[in-house]
C-alpha positions, 0 to 999 in steps of 0.5 A: 287201831281202836274199836268203839261200840256206840249205843242207840243214836236215835237221831241224837247227832250232837251227842254222837259228835261229842263222843267221837270228838272225845276219843279223837275218832279217826276213820283212817285207823279206828272202827265204829260199831253201831248197835242200830236204831240210828234214827227216830225220835231225836232231832236229826236222824238224817245227820246221824245217817250221814255221819255213819256213811261218811265214816265209810268202811270204818263204820260197822252197823247192824239194823235196829227196829227203827231202821227197818221201820224207816225202810218201810216209811221211805218205800211208802209201806208205812206212814211216819210216826208223828213222834219220829222226827224224819221230816228231813229224810222224807223231804229228800228228792227221790234219788237221795231216798233211794240212796238211803234205802240202798245203804240200809238194806246193805246192813246186817242183823249181826256182826262179829269180830274176834271175841265180840258179837253185836246185834240190836236187841240180842240173840234168841237163847235157843240159837247157838251163835253159829245158828244165829249168824246163819239166820241173820244172813238168811234175812239179809239175803232175803232183804237184799234179793227183794230190793234187787228185784224191786219187791222191797215193799211187799217184803216189808209189808210182811215184816210187821206183826208179833206172830209167831211168838215161838221159834221152830226150825220148821217155820217158813216163809214170811213167818220165819223171816218175821220171827228172826227179825223180831228176835234180833231187833225187838226182843226184850222179855221171854215167857217161861217157854222162851217165847217172845213177849213183845208187849212188855218194855219196862225194867225187869221187876217182881211184876214181870217175874210174876207174869212169868217174864224174864229178860232174854239174857237170863236164858242166854248160856255163856259163850266164848264171846261177849255179846253187845246189844242196844234197844232196851233203854230201860235197862240203862245197860244193867244186865248183871253179866260181864259177857252181855253188855247193853249199850242203850242208855236212853240218850233220846229219853233225856239220859245219855249216849254211851261209847265203849272201847273194846276190849279194855271196856273204857266208856265215855258218855254224852248227856242229853238234857232234852228228852224226846216227846 
């Protein structure tokens, strides 16, 4: 069996297909771990989701911020961003939309196997690995409960926002859920107090450092695992650490998609000459 990790798909299905073909991926024997953000700016988000679903139990996915946003769009909580190419999903019959909602709400925020753990944006550095796993499960239970009790729309409405920026174990209710989701799916920079800064999105620089901002993984203490994440395309995978691996290499922005085989670390890349608008 081979285990592969793939960066953000963002609707770029041709590059995804190219990578699976390059490694002769076989769902009977192999596993495909996806870091989230399967949909959005690329040309065929529906096809990306279909590929993942067709892999059955061989696909191990976590939710990204764009996947959560798709839930909000499908449930009518939000209107689709015109820049997101979601028309094929939005034009589906209601029953098929419900199938995709069910598929998405079943996906967690964190997955771990052996000595590797995967999330979309990273792990908030004030959490231990055990705490992060518990908090991710807390959100999944809350999300699935809301879906089962037909309260998903209300749950999603309270998901949005940048507050609170700082973690406290005393947080409760929607504020607690919101912080956990933001940390797992939107986090890039932290300030000197290790509070989330959800506005800065570029590469770490002298300017961001002068503003007191550092990448979250600067604060992440070495663990007996390797952490694999996506989300931060501007990094081009460069974290300066062997134990923290970024896999979003900006395919949807005209760069490339990256597939990593674990544990030997061999990589395959598929180029995308056409950037999203």
